[in-house]
C-alpha positions in Angstrom: 26.1 50.2 93.8 23.0 47.7 95.5 20.5 50.5 95.4 21.3 51.3 91.7 20.3 47.8 90.9 17.4 47.9 93.4 16.2 50.7 91.9 16.8 49.6 88.3 14.5 46.5 88.9 12.0 48.5 90.7 11.6 50.4 87.5 11.6 47.2 85.4 8.9 46.0 87.5 6.8 49.6 87.1 7.3 49.4 83.5 6.1 45.2 83.4 3.0 46.1 85.2 2.1 49.2 83.5 2.4 48.6 79.9 -0.4 45.8 79.8 -2.3 48.5 81.4 -0.8 51.2 79.1 -1.3 49.1 76.1 -5.4 48.0 77.1 -5.8 51.4 77.7 -4.6 52.6 74.2 -7.0 49.5 72.8 -9.5 51.3 74.5 -8.6 54.4 73.3 -8.2 52.9 69.3 -11.5 51.3 69.4 -13.5 53.9 71.3 -11.9 57.1 68.7 -9.1 56.2 66.7 -10.9 53.1 64.5 -12.6 52.9 61.2 -15.4 50.7 60.8 -18.6 52.5 60.1 -22.1 51.8 61.4 -23.7 48.8 59.8 -27.3 49.7 59.0 -29.6 46.2 58.7 -33.4 46.3 57.6 -35.3 43.9 59.8 -38.6 44.4 58.6 -39.4 45.4 54.8 -42.4 46.0 53.8 -43.5 45.2 50.0 -44.4 48.6 49.3 -46.7 51.4 50.8 -50.4 50.7 49.8 -54.1 51.0 51.2 -53.1 49.0 54.6 -50.8 50.9 57.2 -47.3 49.5 57.0 -44.1 49.8 59.4 -40.5 49.8 58.1 -38.1 48.8 60.6 -34.8 49.5 60.5 -31.4 47.8 63.1 -28.1 50.5 63.0 -25.0 48.5 65.2 -21.9 50.3 65.6 -19.9 47.4 68.6 -16.5 49.5 68.5 -16.9 53.1 69.6 -20.7 53.4 69.8 -23.5 54.8 67.6 -23.4 59.2 67.3 -26.5 59.9 64.9 -28.8 59.3 62.5 -31.0 61.1 59.9 -33.4 59.8 57.5 -34.6 61.5 54.3 -37.2 61.0 52.5 -37.5 61.8 48.5 -40.3 61.2 45.6 -40.1 61.8 42.2 -36.9 64.0 41.8 -38.7 66.4 44.7 -38.0 68.5 47.5 -35.9 66.3 50.2 -38.3 65.6 53.3 -36.6 64.9 56.2 -38.3 61.8 58.4 -36.1 62.2 61.3 -33.9 64.7 62.3 -30.5 64.3 63.0 -30.9 61.7 66.0 -28.6 62.1 69.2 -27.7 58.0 70.0 -24.8 58.3 72.8 -22.8 56.4 71.6 -25.3 53.2 71.9 -23.6 50.0 70.3 -27.4 49.3 69.0 -30.6 51.0 67.8 -34.0 49.9 66.3 -36.0 52.4 64.1 -39.4 52.0 63.4 -41.5 54.4 60.4 -44.9 53.7 59.8 -46.8 54.6 56.8 -50.5 55.1 57.1 -52.0 56.3 53.6 -53.9 58.6 55.9 -51.0 60.2 57.7 -48.1 60.2 54.7 -49.9 61.5 51.9 -47.2 59.9 48.8 -48.4 60.5 45.8 -48.6 57.0 43.6 -45.3 56.0 42.1 -41.7 55.3 44.6 -40.0 57.1 47.2 -36.7 56.8 47.8 -35.5 56.9 51.7 -32.0 57.9 52.4 -30.2 56.4 56.1 -27.4 58.2 57.0 -25.8 57.2 60.6 -22.2 57.9 61.8 -20.2 56.8 65.1 -18.3 58.2 68.2 -14.9 57.7 66.5 -12.7 60.9 66.0 -13.7 60.6 62.3 -16.9 60.2 62.6 -17.2 57.3 60.4 -20.2 56.9 58.1 -22.7 54.3 56.4 -25.2 55.1 54.2 -28.4 53.2 53.0 -30.8 53.8 50.1 -34.2 52.1 50.4 -36.9 51.9 47.6 -40.3 51.5 48.1 -43.3 51.5 45.3 -46.4 53.1 46.2 -49.6 51.9 44.6 -53.0 52.7 46.6 -55.0 50.6 43.7 -56.8 47.1 44.6 -56.6 44.8 41.2 -59.8 44.1 39.8 -61.1 40.6 39.7 -64.1 39.0 38.2 -64.8 35.6 37.0 -65.4 34.2 33.5 -66.3 30.5 34.0 -66.9 28.2 37.3 -67.8 24.8 37.2 -71.9 24.5 38.0 -71.1 21.9 40.7 -68.3 20.1 42.3 -68.3 16.8 43.5 -67.0 16.2 47.1 -63.2 15.2 47.0 -63.4 15.9 43.0 -61.5 18.8 41.1 -62.8 21.9 39.9 -61.2 24.8 37.0 -62.6 28.4 37.3 -61.0 30.9 34.5 -61.4 34.9 36.4 -59.4 38.0 35.0 -57.7 39.6 37.8 -55.9 43.1 36.6 -53.1 44.9 38.0 -50.2 46.8 36.6 -48.1 45.4 39.2 -50.3 41.7 39.7 -48.2 39.4 42.0 -50.3 36.8 42.9 -53.8 35.0 42.4 -56.2 32.1 43.2 -59.2 30.8 44.6 -59.2 30.3 48.9 -61.3 27.4 49.9 -61.8 27.6 53.5 -57.7 27.5 55.1 -56.7 26.4 51.6 -55.1 28.6 48.7 -55.3 27.2 45.2 -52.4 29.2 43.0 -54.5 30.7 39.9 -51.6 30.3 36.7 -52.1 32.4 33.2 -54.4 30.9 30.8 -52.4 31.0 28.4 -49.6 27.9 30.5 -53.1 26.0 30.1 -53.9 26.8 26.4 -51.8 28.6 24.1 -55.3 30.1 22.4 -55.9 32.5 25.2 -53.5 35.0 24.9 -55.6 37.9 27.4 -52.6 38.5 29.9 -55.0 38.8 32.4 -56.5 35.8 32.0 -56.0 32.9 34.9 -56.9 29.3 35.9 -56.9 27.8 39.2 -57.8 23.7 39.9 -58.9 23.9 43.3 -60.8 20.9 45.5 -63.3 20.8 48.3 -61.6 20.7 51.8 -60.8 17.3 53.0 -63.2 17.2 55.2 -66.1 18.0 53.8 -69.4 16.4 55.3 -72.7 15.1 54.1 -74.1 18.5 55.9 -71.7 20.4 53.5 -73.8 21.4 50.3 -72.6 24.5 49.4 -68.7 25.2 48.6 -68.1 29.1 49.3 -65.0 30.0 48.0 -63.0 33.8 46.9 -61.6 34.8 43.9 -57.9 36.6 45.1 -56.2 38.7 43.6 -53.0 40.8 45.2 -50.2 43.2 43.9 -46.8 43.8 44.9 -47.3 46.1 47.5 -50.2 43.8 49.0 -53.4 45.4 48.1 -56.1 42.7 47.9 -59.2 42.4 46.0 -61.8 39.0 46.4 -65.0 38.1 45.1 -67.4 35.3 46.9 -68.0 32.6 44.7 -70.4 29.5 45.7 -70.5 26.0 43.8 -73.0 23.3 44.9 -71.2 20.4 46.5 -72.2 16.5 45.1 -71.9 14.1 47.9 -70.7 10.7 46.9 -72.3 7.5 48.8 -70.1 6.5 51.8 -68.3 3.4 51.3 -66.9 0.6 53.7 -64.6 -2.0 52.9 -63.2 -4.8 55.6 -59.6 -6.2 54.4 -58.4 -8.9 56.2 -54.5 -8.0 56.4 -51.6 -11.0 56.3 -49.6 -12.1 59.3 -46.2 -10.8 58.1 -48.1 -7.4 57.3 -48.9 -7.0 60.9 -45.7 -8.6 62.3 -43.2 -7.6 60.1 -44.3 -5.0 57.5 -45.8 -2.8 60.0 -44.0 -3.4 63.5 -40.8 -2.4 61.0 -42.5 1.0 60.2 -43.4 1.8 63.9 -39.6 1.0 65.0 -38.1 2.6 61.9 -40.3 6.2 62.3 -41.0 5.9 66.6 -38.1 8.7 67.3 -39.2 10.8 64.7 -42.8 10.8 65.9 -41.4 11.4 69.2 -38.8 14.2 68.8 -41.3 15.8 66.5 -43.7 15.9 69.4 -46.6 13.9 67.8 -46.6 11.2 70.1 -45.7 11.0 74.1 -42.6 9.5 75.7 -45.4 7.2 77.2 -45.5 5.5 73.9 -41.9 4.3 73.8 -41.6 1.0 75.1 -44.6 -1.0 74.3 -42.3 -4.6 74.8 -44.5 -5.7 77.1 -47.8 -5.5 75.7 -49.6 -8.7 74.4 -49.0 -9.3 70.6 -53.0 -8.2 69.9 -52.8 -5.2 71.9 -49.0 -4.2 70.3 -50.3 -4.4 66.9 -53.2 -2.4 67.1 -51.3 0.3 68.9 -48.7 0.0 65.9 -51.1 -0.1 63.2 -53.2 3.2 64.6 -49.5 4.8 64.8 -48.7 4.1 61.4 -52.1 4.9 59.7 -53.0 7.5 61.9 -50.4 9.4 63.3 -47.5 9.3 60.8 -49.8 9.0 57.4 -51.2 12.4 58.8 -47.2 13.8 59.1 -46.7 12.3 55.4 -48.7 13.7 53.7 -48.5 17.1 55.2 -45.1 16.1 53.9 -46.1 15.6 50.7 -48.3 18.5 50.8 -45.5 20.8 51.1 -43.6 19.7 48.7 -46.0 19.8 45.7 -47.9 23.0 47.0 -46.1 25.1 44.0 -46.0 23.2 40.8 -44.8 24.4 37.2 -46.2 26.7 35.2 -46.3 24.7 32.3 -49.3 22.0 31.7 -48.1 18.8 30.5 -51.0 17.1 30.3 -53.7 17.0 27.2 -56.4 14.2 27.7 -57.5 12.1 30.4 -54.8 10.4 32.2 -53.5 6.9 31.8 -55.4 4.4 33.3 -53.2 2.0 35.3 -52.7 -2.0 34.6 -53.8 -3.9 37.5 -57.2 -3.7 39.4 -58.7 -0.7 41.6 -59.4 -1.9 44.9 -60.0 0.5 47.7 -61.0 3.7 46.2 -60.5 7.4 46.9 -62.9 8.2 50.5 -63.5 5.0 51.3 -64.3 4.4 54.8 -61.4 1.0 55.2 -60.8 -1.1 58.1 -58.2 -3.3 58.7 -58.4 -6.8 60.6 -55.8 -9.6 61.5 -57.9 -13.0 62.7 -61.1 -11.1 62.2 -59.9 -8.6 65.0 -60.2 -4.8 64.1 -56.7 -3.6 63.9 -58.1 0.3 63.1 -59.9 2.7 60.1 -58.5 4.9 57.6 -60.2 7.4 54.6 -58.3 6.4 51.9 -56.6 9.3 49.9 -56.3 7.4 46.4 -56.6 4.5 44.7 -54.8 1.2 45.9 -54.0 -0.9 42.8 -53.1 -4.2 43.1 -51.0 -5.8 40.1 -52.0 -9.3 38.3 -49.5 -12.0 39.6 -46.2 -11.5 38.6 -46.5 -7.9 37.5 -45.1 -5.2 39.8 -44.3 -1.9 37.1 -45.7 1.3 38.0 -46.5 3.9 35.2 -46.0 7.6 35.1 -50.3 8.4 34.3 -49.0 11.7 32.6 -45.8 13.8 31.4 -44.1 15.6 33.5 -41.2 16.0 36.1 -40.5 14.3 38.6 -40.9 16.4 42.0 -39.0 14.2 44.5 -38.6 10.2 44.8 -37.5 9.1 48.7 -38.6 7.0 51.3 -41.2 8.6 53.2 -42.7 6.3 56.2 -46.5 5.0 55.7 -45.9 6.1 51.9 -42.5 3.8 51.9 -40.9 4.6 48.3 -42.5 7.3 47.1 -42.8 9.4 43.8 -44.7 12.3 42.6 -44.8 13.7 39.2 -45.5 17.4 38.9 -47.7 17.9 35.8 -48.4 21.3 36.2 -50.8 24.4 36.9 -51.3 22.3 40.1 -51.6 18.9 39.2 -49.1 16.3 40.7 -49.2 12.8 41.0 -48.0 10.4 43.9 -47.3 6.5 43.7 -46.8 5.2 47.0 -45.9 1.6 48.5 -43.0 1.0 45.8 -40.2 -1.7 46.6 -38.3 0.3 44.7 -38.0 3.8 42.4 -36.9 4.4 38.8 -36.5 7.9 38.2 -34.7 10.7 40.0 -35.8 14.0 40.8 -35.6 17.1 37.9 -36.1 13.9 35.4 -38.5 14.9 32.6 -40.7 11.7 31.8 -43.6 10.8 29.4 -46.5 9.0 30.0 -46.4 5.6 30.4 -43.4 5.8 32.0 -41.9 2.9 34.2 -41.1 5.0 37.7 -41.1 2.3 39.8 -42.3 -1.2 41.2 -45.0 -2.0 43.5 -44.3 -3.6 47.2 -45.9 -5.7 48.9 -49.6 -5.9 49.6 -51.9 -5.8 52.4 -52.6 -9.7 51.3 -50.8 -12.3 51.1 -49.0 -13.4 47.8 -50.3 -9.7 46.3 -48.3 -6.5 44.7 -50.1 -3.6 45.0 -49.0 0.6 45.1 -51.0 3.6 45.9 -52.1 6.3 43.2 -52.6 9.7 44.6 -53.7 13.1 42.3 -53.0 16.1 44.6 -54.2 19.8 43.3 -51.6 22.5 44.9 -50.9 19.6 47.7 -54.4 18.8 48.1 -55.5 15.1 47.4 -58.8 15.0 44.9 -60.7 11.8 43.6 -58.2 10.5 40.8 -61.1 8.6 38.6 -62.6 12.0 37.4 -59.2 12.7 35.8 -59.2 9.1 34.2 -62.4 9.5 32.5 -62.9 10.5 29.3 -66.2 12.4 30.0 -65.5 14.3 33.0 -62.0 15.6 31.3 -64.3 16.7 28.1 -67.4 18.3 30.7 -65.2 20.2 33.1 -62.2 20.8 31.6 -62.2 21.0 27.4 -66.1 22.2 27.0 -64.9 24.6 30.3 -61.9 26.5 28.7 -63.7 26.5 25.4 -66.7 28.6 27.0 -63.7 31.0 28.0 -63.0 31.0 24.3 -65.5 31.9 22.6 -66.5 34.8 25.4 -62.4 36.2 24.2 -63.1 35.4 20.5 -60.6 32.7 21.1 -60.7 29.7 18.3 -62.7 26.9 20.0 -61.1 23.0 19.5 -62.6 19.3 20.8 -58.8 18.9 22.4 -56.3 21.1 24.3 -53.0 21.8 22.3 
């Protein structure tokens, strides 16, 4: 009896030990042979199409259960014969595999039109679970054609130019003008003027690079056009640059400007600058510095590093504007006195001691005593309304075709992102000025995010010559009605 009981216990122990092992073995067997999940086919590098320049299509196959068995890739064009690009490749249970297909015009010998790729992958399961992916690619070996219709005779350093050009391709994707590292997008000319009904006609507003110097006498730029697969054409143009006389001014700032406003900005933005790597950790503790040295360091932190960072942020927000043109005339002049002007080198001083210098990217406008309202210079849509470090409360209006206005150093904003507004709409209230008892704001104009001189756009003569007359020259060439105004 005792022996039987011991035998039973031993059998139960054996079952207890073997059961988990058997279960684990069954689980492995199930995952390896009896699972029903097909492999996954993922495109990790998809070309826009097959064109003049060689391109690569990269695929990744994944099967985490039973592993990959085979992959086959075929290609067909225009319902013709199916071509095997990759014979069934034995993958021998690999969990992942990357497949690379190179398309070179000289080697592939494809006809223009499109191709259909069929990718089939099977796994190592008992059922050979199968996944299939169909990939369509455009084949195009023609470059877009491009020609300049009208370009400005000259451009002011920091000013705006308008160029009209033709870009033609059945699959045109993008066009514009490149000036150094800057790209200014081209827009359909019919968006500029409804009378310009040529679908191949485009217009681009552009500017000189911000770092143009007195030695930069010629603007060398390229008009470009690209189709959907990446075939590109370009044409170089050279435009004389008219240099403005360099101007320098000094501004004596108030004690509150230095000890409160600049100090607060430095404190509020120090963590952001440190995290972004824009300044080193050695600048984190300035508490032991004498007041004059502290103010100097804080000023240069704000008017140098932070201002450049915020300006880049604004550019990124305004690089793509609406295709509708919201302006028809010179921009609305602001109520107040223009102080520091675009391109001016301003040296800020406190009690006669220079704190630092900066180059103005817009107009500083001081309002009459008791006035604080800031109005939009033209009709448009609010691109953003937020606090942006150096710029303080800041509102930007998208006026279309690359043009945007920025209102900075506001005490508060009165409009919200996405809101449509008219010329003269009050967008905010001006903030504290750099001198005592003044209210001022900064007005910037930007073309594709690049700061330009606002004074041109406020000038009726400039607008008539560079916008109205230039467009009329093009309209005469295409037989469109010539007008003394924009519709």
